Steps between C-alpha positions, in 0.01 A plus 500: 500500500583603137461877563786729600427557874747798497244682277203395713636635830689826408672534832671157452643602166843632616546236759420217261683618200814639661635187679855578404543186290395467144320177550372489151853474365586245762195277432517525133841613377312768306600860640238769440195283446287675756337356800198530721375309797212266511362333819713196457785582274683763299329600172681565181351821357661460156560208270837327558749412230462134630146495366317557834201738450429821688282424805677174586596422860840373629664430830813342640590325819809534711657183366481624144147357429353694210163486335290704254136471399369661185123519488507636145673199350415232756871435545668437843865464554688384808856436597586358838873472590535498885821700478638811662566784480156628425476680148816318376564661168564161343173363614317807396647469147399135483135599599504763216631243258254243611212730460608612158541136383140418633342786310697429192398138514135585541510741211654241274223249548 
């Protein structure tokens, strides 16, 4: 689940990684942060500026439902909006800000 499946099955690599949408930017608001694909979510291959560690998983639903699970820090973040269009830039920005605030708050304690 936490291992990049694109690396395990080489013939999937191009199909999985080249979907035409930079989902990592859409899900996190952080362009160029690297992505892989686990069995149940997208993996972040690099640490994000929000605080989320490399190896974390993230996903989004059609109604702008976002979540991320960070097994290194034990932090999970979620934002459920029930709004359209999917990947609304305002909602994506809010999710990035929410995540940054959670990590900042945890570090402060």
